[in-house]
ROMAR-447692 format. One record per residue: x, y, z of N, C-alpha, C, CB in turn. Coordinates in steps of 0.02 Angstrom, whole numbers, padded with zeros to 5 digits, always signed. Glycine has a CB too. Example, Ala and Ser with C-alpha at 12.3 -4.5 7.8 and 13.67 -1.06 7.14 Angstrom:
! ROMAR-447692
+00660-00284+00390+00615-00225+00390+00660-00165+00390+00565-00224+00452
+00642-00112+00354+00684-00053+00357+00645+00002+00394+00704-00030+00286
***
This chain:
! ROMAR-447692
+00187+01281+00334+00244+01258+00306+00240+01183+00296+00299+01278+00346
+00259+01153+00244+00250+01067+00237+00286+01032+00296+00287+01033+00161
+00254+00984+00326+00286+00942+00378+00305+00876+00349+00239+00933+00439
+00369+00866+00370+00414+00813+00346+00483+00830+00323+00383+00779+00293
+00520+00787+00286+00579+00807+00269+00592+00779+00195+00629+00784+00321
+00634+00802+00164+00655+00774+00089+00683+00708+00100+00712+00821+00046
+00654+00654+00053+00689+00598+00045+00722+00594-00018+00651+00545+00054
+00744+00537-00034+00776+00518-00093+00741+00541-00164+00784+00445-00089
+00678+00515-00153+00641+00531-00229+00644+00488-00285+00666+00591-00260
+00676+00425-00269+00680+00388-00327+00613+00362-00355+00724+00335-00316
+00600+00347-00414+00546+00318-00446+00560+00283-00499+00504+00359-00462
+00505+00246-00528+00507+00216-00594+00443+00208-00622+00539+00153-00593
+00439+00209-00682+00376+00199-00723+00339+00134-00691+00393+00188-00807
+00272+00140-00675+00238+00081-00663+00263+00030-00596+00243+00045-00732
+00304+00076-00562+00325+00043-00501+00273+00028-00451+00374+00082-00470
+00214+00063-00448+00171+00060-00402+00097+00020-00428+00164+00133-00381
+00115-00017-00484+00048-00052-00514+00009-00102-00471+00066-00092-00579
+00056-00125-00430+00018-00177-00382-00030-00154-00332+00066-00214-00342
-00005-00106-00297-00049-00060-00246-00104-00028-00282-00005+00001-00212
-00093-00003-00337-00146+00038-00382-00194-00010-00405-00114+00077-00448
-00182-00071-00427-00229-00117-00443-00275-00145-00390-00197-00164-00471
-00237-00146-00325-00278-00165-00257-00320-00111-00238-00233-00181-00194
-00297-00052-00244-00340+00011-00230-00399+00014-00275-00300+00077-00238
-00394+00012-00337-00445+00019-00378-00503-00035-00385-00416+00028-00435
-00477-00098-00353-00521-00162-00349-00553-00159-00277-00477-00235-00361
-00534-00122-00229-00555-00126-00162-00626-00087-00156-00498-00094-00114
-00672-00128-00132-00746-00098-00132-00757-00054-00079-00801-00151-00125
-00715-00042-00037-00718+00015+00017-00702+00078-00011-00672+00004+00075
-00637+00074-00043-00610+00131-00078-00650+00158-00139-00544+00114-00099
-00674+00105-00174-00721+00123-00231-00789+00160-00207-00742+00055-00270
-00812+00136-00156-00867+00163-00122-00865+00235-00107-00877+00130-00064
-00803+00244-00059-00799+00321-00045-00786+00367-00096-00751+00335+00001
-00758+00340-00149-00746+00389-00203-00802+00397-00245-00690+00371-00243
-00848+00341-00262-00899+00357-00300-00954+00387-00263-00918+00304-00333
-00964+00392-00200-01008+00428-00160-00989+00493-00134-01024+00391-00109
-00933+00512-00158-00907+00575-00135-00940+00627-00185-00825+00577-00135
-00954+00694-00164-00975+00743-00214-00916+00768-00256-01009+00803-00181
-00866+00766-00237-00807+00787-00271-00745+00741-00258-00793+00858-00250
-00738+00682-00272-00692+00635-00255-00623+00663-00265-00703+00573-00294
-00581+00666-00203-00505+00697-00201-00453+00640-00177-00501+00765-00144
-00400+00640-00207-00352+00589-00199-00286+00626-00190-00350+00540-00259
-00248+00613-00138-00183+00637-00139-00124+00592-00143-00176+00673-00086
-00074+00595-00188-00018+00553-00194+00034+00587-00158+00000+00537-00265
+00054+00562-00096+00104+00606-00054+00169+00574-00067+00089+00608+00029
+00219+00628-00082+00289+00599-00090+00307+00562-00152+00302+00554-00038
+00261+00599-00214+00274+00552-00281+00343+00547-00302+00236+00580-00344
+00387+00591-00275+00463+00587-00303+00486+00633-00349+00476+00527-00336
+00542+00619-00374+00582+00659-00418+00543+00668-00491+00655+00623-00426
+00503+00622-00511+00454+00625-00572+00393+00607-00553+00471+00580-00629
+00337+00631-00592+00271+00627-00568+00243+00567-00603+00230+00692-00580
+00268+00522-00628+00252+00464-00674+00200+00427-00623+00325+00414-00699
+00214+00408-00564+00160+00355-00525+00102+00395-00511+00189+00321-00449
+00116+00458-00496+00049+00506-00485+00006+00505-00541+00066+00582-00473
+00020+00514-00599-00008+00514-00660-00043+00452-00669+00040+00526-00711
-00004+00394-00656-00028+00322-00670-00094+00310-00628+00031+00265-00648
-00077+00335-00555-00135+00323-00506-00199+00363-00535-00115+00350-00426
-00183+00417-00550-00244+00464-00577-00283+00428-00632-00217+00537-00610
-00239+00403-00681-00281+00373-00748-00317+00308-00726-00227+00350-00817
-00285+00273-00674-00321+00217-00649-00379+00233-00612-00282+00177-00611
-00382+00281-00566-00436+00286-00527-00483+00330-00571-00419+00314-00456
-00475+00357-00624-00527+00395-00660-00556+00346-00699-00503+00454-00702
-00532+00288-00715-00562+00234-00745-00622+00202-00705-00510+00185-00756
-00615+00219-00633-00666+00193-00586-00710+00243-00583-00644+00174-00518
-00690+00305-00577-00742+00365-00569-00707+00430-00609-00757+00386-00479
-00732+00442-00661-00703+00492-00704-00697+00568-00663-00753+00496-00772
-00732+00567-00617-00737+00630-00578-00673+00642-00521-00811+00626-00538
-00632+00587-00522-00579+00592-00479-00527+00648-00491-00548+00531-00480
-00514+00688-00441-00462+00732-00450-00399+00718-00403-00490+00800-00440
-00343+00722-00425-00280+00695-00388-00233+00754-00384-00243+00630-00426
-00213+00764-00326-00158+00810-00303-00090+00775-00284-00183+00848-00241
-00043+00788-00315+00028+00758-00297+00062+00805-00250+00076+00747-00363
+00078+00785-00198+00111+00825-00147+00181+00806-00149+00081+00816-00078
+00227+00861-00141+00297+00841-00133+00323+00902-00091+00339+00829-00208
+00375+00879-00035+00393+00927+00017+00459+00968-00023+00415+00885+00098
+00490+00940-00083+00538+00973-00105+00520+01016-00174+00591+00926-00112
+00511+01085-00169+00486+01127-00217+00513+01114-00285+00498+01193-00198
+00577+01090-00287+00614+01080-00354+00577+01017-00391+00700+01064-00340
+00538+00985-00363+00505+00927-00387+00433+00934-00415+00504+00880-00332
+00406+00993-00402+00340+01006-00421+00336+01008-00495+00315+01070-00391
+00281+00971-00527+00274+00963-00597+00218+01001-00626+00266+00895-00613
+00213+01016-00693+00152+01042-00714+00087+01012-00712+00159+01057-00767
+00035+01044-00707-00028+01010-00697-00042+00974-00767-00090+01063-00673
-00083+00919-00764-00115+00879-00812-00189+00873-00801-00084+00815-00812
-00230+00851-00855-00307+00851-00844-00332+00813-00789-00342+00825-00900
-00355+00834-00730-00373+00803-00671-00322+00800-00626-00396+00742-00680
-00266+00824-00628-00198+00814-00590-00165+00890-00585-00144+00757-00634
-00160+00893-00530-00109+00956-00509-00057+00933-00454-00154+01024-00475
-00007+00969-00451+00054+00959-00399+00061+01028-00347+00134+00949-00449
+00076+01006-00294+00083+01058-00243+00130+01044-00193+00023+01072-00212
+00153+01094-00151+00198+01088-00102+00163+01058-00042+00230+01151-00089
+00189+01013-00005+00144+00979+00057+00189+00922+00080+00062+00947+00032
+00164+00909+00144+00195+00858+00176+00129+00811+00211+00250+00893+00232
+00153+00793+00278+00114+00759+00319+00039+00795+00333+00154+00749+00382
+00042+00866+00328-00019+00902+00343-00071+00907+00284-00001+00971+00365
-00042+00874+00236-00076+00867+00173-00097+00933+00137-00137+00826+00184
-00068+00987+00149-00073+01052+00117-00143+01078+00132-00059+01049+00041
-00167+01046+00193-00237+01085+00207-00293+01041+00167-00236+01173+00175
-00281+00997+00126-00332+00964+00091-00361+00911+00130-00310+00938+00030
-00424+00891+00107-00462+00840+00150-00475+00780+00103-00534+00870+00181
-00432+00749+00083-00443+00692+00040-00479+00634+00046-00397+00672+00028
-00507+00596+00004-00544+00545+00032-00504+00475+00019-00617+00547+00001
-00444+00482-00011-00393+00437-00018-00311+00467-00017-00411+00404-00083
-00278+00439+00020-00209+00451+00021-00155+00403+00006-00196+00472+00076
-00120+00403-00046-00065+00339-00061-00001+00378-00037-00059+00309-00155
+00028+00350+00012+00093+00370+00040+00143+00307+00022+00087+00385+00124
+00173+00297-00031+00231+00247-00042+00303+00263-00042+00224+00219-00101
+00343+00227-00016+00405+00225+00002+00425+00294+00027+00443+00200-00050
+00387+00327+00077+00388+00392+00108+00425+00385+00180+00311+00421+00115
+00381+00345+00221+00405+00325+00285+00453+00284+00293+00364+00303+00318
+00469+00240+00247+00523+00196+00241+00586+00229+00261+00527+00170+00174
+00600+00299+00244+00657+00330+00256+00657+00376+00324+00671+00366+00196
+00607+00352+00362+00602+00387+00427+00622+00332+00480+00525+00417+00441
+00617+00351+00538+00631+00296+00597+00566+00272+00623+00673+00326+00661
+00569+00211+00642+00512+00170+00658+00469+00215+00712+00536+00094+00688
+00498+00251+00758+00463+00284+00817+00427+00342+00782+00515+00310+00878
+00443+00361+00720+00405+00420+00689+00345+00405+00655+00444+00455+00642
+00332+00341+00650+00288+00310+00607+00210+00329+00640+00309+00226+00602
+00203+00325+00702+00132+00332+00735+00109+00400+00727+00131+00317+00813
+00154+00450+00734+00144+00521+00735+00119+00538+00664+00211+00561+00756
+00152+00508+00612+00139+00521+00540+00068+00501+00527+00191+00482+00491
+00057+00432+00553-00006+00399+00526-00066+00444+00563-00008+00310+00547
-00053+00480+00624-00115+00498+00652-00124+00569+00617-00116+00499+00737
-00063+00601+00596-00081+00664+00562-00103+00656+00500-00031+00710+00558
-00081+00599+00462-00120+00594+00394-00185+00572+00403-00090+00548+00343
-00201+00515+00445-00271+00497+00456-00322+00565+00476-00271+00441+00518
-00293+00592+00519-00327+00659+00551-00352+00705+00490-00268+00706+00602
-00309+00706+00434-00329+00754+00374-00376+00719+00325-00265+00779+00333
-00396+00655+00336-00447+00628+00285-00506+00648+00279-00458+00571+00290
-00547+00656+00230-00615+00671+00230-00654+00613+00268-00640+00682+00157
-00706+00626+00295-00754+00578+00321-00753+00514+00280-00823+00608+00321
-00733+00455+00313-00749+00394+00278-00684+00383+00235-00818+00401+00233
-00633+00433+00234-00576+00411+00197-00524+00361+00213-00546+00459+00187
-00474+00351+00174-00427+00302+00184-00365+00322+00165-00442+00245+00153
-00311+00284+00205-00241+00301+00190-00211+00235+00172-00203+00335+00252
-00168+00225+00121-00129+00168+00099-00055+00184+00106-00147+00148+00026
-00024+00156+00151+00054+00177+00165+00085+00116+00161+00074+00214+00238
+00149+00123+00118+00180+00044+00109+00250+00059+00071+00123-00013+00054
+00272+00011+00054+00346+00006+00024+00345-00042-00029+00403-00016+00078
+00385-00026-00082+00392-00086-00134+00462-00089-00157+00344-00078-00201
+00488-00133-00191+00543-00132-00227+00559-00090-00287+00548-00187-00243
+00619-00080-00308+00628-00025-00357+00586-00029-00427+00703-00022-00374
+00574-00095-00438+00524-00099-00511+00468-00127-00492+00553-00145-00577
+00441-00132-00435+00380-00132-00417+00357-00210-00412+00341-00089-00465
+00400-00275-00420+00369-00329-00416+00357-00353-00342+00402-00372-00454
+00378-00318-00291+00355-00332-00226+00339-00278-00193+00398-00365-00189
+00288-00282-00149+00253-00232-00106+00211-00247-00049+00215-00198-00143
+00224-00205-00001+00179-00217+00066+00161-00149+00087+00219-00258+00131
+00097-00150+00116+00065-00086+00129+00010-00107+00191+00028-00053+00053
-00007-00047+00225-00057-00045+00278-00115+00001+00248-00025-00016+00350
-00176-00024+00259-00238+00012+00252-00262+00048+00316-00290-00036+00230
-00266+00115+00311-00291+00144+00377-00355+00189+00360-00231+00191+00414
-00390+00200+00409-00435+00251+00410-00437+00306+00466-00492+00221+00408
-00487+00345+00471-00482+00398+00511-00476+00373+00586-00540+00443+00499
-00472+00304+00603-00462+00285+00666-00393+00245+00684-00518+00247+00681
-00369+00239+00627-00304+00197+00631-00295+00136+00581-00301+00168+00702
-00257+00093+00588-00233+00034+00542-00283-00009+00550-00165+00000+00559
-00305-00036+00479-00355-00089+00472-00330-00154+00456-00402-00072+00423
-00279-00150+00402-00265-00217+00374-00191-00214+00339-00324-00238+00318
-00166-00263+00334-00101-00269+00312-00098-00315+00259-00058-00288+00362
-00065-00292+00191-00065-00333+00133+00008-00342+00103-00112-00301+00082
+00019-00398+00085+00078-00421+00046+00061-00437-00023+00109-00480+00077
+00098-00407-00084+00085-00419-00146+00149-00433-00196+00045-00364-00166
+00141-00486-00226+00203-00494-00272+00192-00530-00328+00259-00525-00241
+00228-00508-00384+00223-00557-00453+00241-00620-00440+00268-00537-00514
+00194-00660-00452+00197-00730-00444+00260-00772-00477+00133-00755-00471
+00291-00733-00527+00339-00775-00570+00406-00742-00550+00322-00772-00657
+00408-00692-00501+00473-00666-00478+00491-00677-00411+00477-00598-00488
+00464-00725-00372+00469-00730-00300+00469-00799-00295+00414-00695-00259
+00508-00829-00250+00519-00895-00233+00471-00918-00181+00586-00904-00213
+00464-00873-00139+00422-00883-00075+00404-00817-00039+00461-00929-00023
+00349-00818-00011+00315-00756+00024+00370-00722+00070+00246-00781+00072
+00423-00756+00104+00469-00721+00142+00518-00673+00103+00506-00770+00177
+00515-00682+00036+00560-00639-00014+00534-00559+00000+00546-00667-00104
+00479-00558+00021+00444-00493+00033+00467-00454+00096+00370-00506+00038
+00499-00491+00146+00520-00467+00205+00563-00394+00203+00560-00524+00234
+00609-00393+00149+00646-00325+00149+00596-00267+00133+00707-00324+00093
+00534-00280+00108+00496-00232+00081+00436-00217+00142+00469-00258+00006
+00435-00239+00191+00398-00217+00244+00381-00143+00253+00429-00239+00298
+00330-00131+00278+00331-00047+00288+00370-00036+00349+00252-00008+00298
+00383+00030+00360+00423+00039+00425+00397+00019+00487+00437+00104+00434
+00333+00026+00496+00307+00004+00556+00314-00073+00579+00240+00021+00551
+00334-00106+00519+00351-00184+00535+00413-00205+00520+00310-00230+00499
+00449-00174+00479+00511-00202+00459+00557-00224+00511+00543-00158+00420
+00571-00196+00559+00617-00202+00610+00585-00252+00663+00634-00133+00639
+00517-00272+00649+00479-00324+00697+00482-00387+00674+00407-00310+00707
+00514-00400+00611+00516-00469+00585+00566-00511+00614+00527-00469+00515
+00558-00515+00677+00601-00567+00721+00560-00616+00763+00650-00528+00773
+00583-00667+00782+00546-00711+00824+00514-00680+00882+00587-00762+00846
+00454-00695+00897+00411-00676+00946+00360-00621+00929+00449-00657+01000
+00383-00590+00874+00329-00537+00835+00279-00567+00795+00362-00488+00786
+00216-00540+00794+00168-00576+00743+00177-00567+00676+00104-00558+00752
+00211-00512+00652+00225-00524+00580+00286-00572+00561+00238-00457+00550
+00320-00585+00603+00371-00648+00586+00346-00710+00588+00427-00655+00631
+00286-00713+00629+00255-00788+00631+00209-00789+00574+00213-00809+00702
+00184-00723+00542+00141-00729+00488+00181-00755+00427+00108-00662+00475
+00243-00729+00418+00278-00731+00364+00307-00813+00371+00334-00668+00361
+00316-00838+00427+00344-00900+00429+00285-00948+00413+00379-00913+00498
+00219-00929+00439+00167-00976+00420+00144-00965+00344+00107-00968+00469
+00150-00913+00313+00149-00914+00233+00197-00956+00205+00160-00847+00201
+00268-00953+00229+00317-00995+00199+00296-01064+00201+00382-00988+00231
+00281-01088+00262+00265-01153+00270+00210-01181+00233+00255-01162+00332
+00146-01137+00225+00094-01161+00185+00111-01165+00112+00038-01120+00194
+00148-01114+00096+00176-01115+00028+00211-01187+00012+00230-01053+00022
+00257-01200+00046+00286-01270+00046+00234-01323+00042+00327-01283+00110
+00185-01321+00085+00143-01372+00085+00092-01376+00026+00111-01371+00145
+00095-01328-00007+00062-01320-00080+00100-01341-00137+00047-01250-00094
+00162-01364-00119+00211-01382-00175+00184-01424-00217+00271-01411-00155
+00134-01463-00213+00111-01526-00259+00077-01487-00318+00052-01585-00218
+00056-01419-00303+00013-01386-00356+00061-01340-00392-00052-01344-00325
+00126-01345-00389+00174-01311-00426+00165-01317-00500+00239-01333-00406
+00149-01379-00528+00139-01385-00607+00092-01334-00634+00111-01455-00629
+00035-01323-00582-00011-01274-00616-00003-01207-00606-00074-01284-00599
+00063-01192-00585+00079-01112-00595+00082-01083-00524+00016-01069-00641
+00115-01028-00516+00120-01005-00443+00064-00971-00414+00174-00960-00435
+00014-00942-00465-00043-00924-00432-00097-00972-00403-00069-00887-00471
-00102-01036-00435-00141-01089-00411-00105-01108-00357-00155-01144-00458
-00039-01113-00348-00011-01140-00284-00022-01097-00221+00063-01150-00292
-00027-01029-00236-00033-00980-00188-00106-00983-00168-00009-00910-00214
-00153-00996-00217-00226-01000-00202-00233-01064-00145-00273-01015-00279
-00194-01114-00161-00204-01168-00116-00167-01148-00044-00175-01238-00150
-00108-01117-00045-00079-01097+00013-00123-01057+00057-00022-01064-00001
-00160-01014+00027-00207-00969+00065-00258-01002+00108-00245-00927+00017
-00278-01055+00065-00335-01099+00095-00303-01143+00155-00369-01152+00035
-00241-01162+00146-00202-01197+00205-00188-01140+00268-00123-01228+00174
-00173-01078+00251-00167-01032+00294-00235-01027+00334-00145-00970+00261
-00275-01015+00300-00349-01021+00325-00360-01068+00375-00396-01038+00272
-00349-01119+00354-00364-01186+00396-00317-01195+00462-00351-01254+00345
-00270-01155+00457-00221-01162+00510-00249-01102+00560-00138-01153+00481
-00291-01068+00547-00316-01014+00591-00293-00950+00570-00297-01024+00660
-00253-00924+00523-00231-00866+00508-00297-00833+00470-00162-00871+00467
-00312-00775+00489-00374-00732+00470-00356-00694+00404-00396-00678+00531
-00344-00740+00360-00334-00706+00291-00396-00688+00258-00295-00752+00244
-00391-00627+00214-00453-00609+00189-00438-00613+00111-00479-00537+00217
-00484-00665+00081-00472-00686+00012-00527-00653-00034-00473-00765+00007
-00499-00611-00074-00539-00582-00132-00576-00626-00172-00498-00547-00178
-00636-00607-00199-00658-00642-00256-00630-00632-00312-00714-00634-00266
-00639-00672-00359-00600-00679-00418-00535-00687-00429-00609-00639-00447
-00509-00688-00491-00428-00692-00493-00393-00629-00484-00401-00721-00559
-00332-00645-00473-00289-00582-00472-00234-00597-00516-00263-00561-00400
-00195-00550-00546-00133-00562-00575-00069-00562-00526-00125-00513-00627
-00095-00542-00469-00039-00529-00414-00053-00592-00356-00049-00441-00374
+00003-00617-00324-00006-00653-00255-00023-00608-00196+00060-00689-00236
-00073-00613-00163-00090-00575-00115-00111-00603-00056-00130-00537-00134
-00085-00569+00004-00088-00596+00074-00115-00540+00109-00019-00620+00105
-00178-00534+00131-00206-00489+00162-00233-00516+00236-00256-00463+00116
-00217-00475+00284-00240-00496+00359-00259-00434+00396-00180-00536+00402
-00302-00440+00448-00319-00384+00492-00247-00363+00521-00374-00406+00553
-00243-00296+00537-00197-00261+00567-00174-00300+00633-00224-00194+00578
-00231-00322+00675-00223-00357+00734-00182-00409+00730-00277-00376+00758
-00177-00440+00675-00134-00502+00666-00062-00495+00657-00155-00539+00610
-00043-00432+00643+00031-00408+00632+00054-00359+00681+00040-00376+00564
+00002-00323+00720+00019-00265+00756+00080-00280+00802-00042-00242+00796
+00124-00241+00808+00194-00259+00845+00177-00261+00921+00256-00199+00832
+00210-00309+00958+00209-00303+01027+00243-00245+01052+00236-00359+01055
+00210-00220+01111+00246-00171+01143+00286-00189+01203+00203-00125+01159
***
């Protein structure tokens, strides 16, 4: 039987484009897919329509045309007909017995309680193929702001915030989109709160670069963050999104 419970299932076309771009560009994820004999991806909880599952499949097949994607839903009424390289099945945190190399689970755990997250992560990560990854997170209704955690078979590795440069005034605008593991920890004394405060502070310090656009301003803000000792991971090349990625240890909740 599928493990989990039915959630709202709201979705929109292209809602998950930011996390999809990040997934397709990440060298670790690309490596595990391209080195797999039969790369398998699961989109967990794709919602009332299969749009975002089909979009992820198309984007990943541009990286490796051998990728097969399975969209899993716990509500049997949401199962969609198959498409080339994509099929849909009933399933939850048990992953329907599959051993995928990548799982994307977006806007699923947001509707659970914080104390349910660890068990869900453990079960999902335990179902990954060797070397596989889980990307679990949350975004707004039209995908302008998103936050996610990257995990492997051993647990959380990194935390990322991503946003449309022209539709957010400052990094703290993403606070309502923190994943369930962190959203209730955005209070003084918690690491994620300190990170968001530091991001806002460095954004303000980079105000002199505003005439060059929000991407350039954020590039400078990232350098200031790094100079302040925040362990940010800066990707090579330019991105259409503003990104802030740090090791999970930099935001892990206090116990």
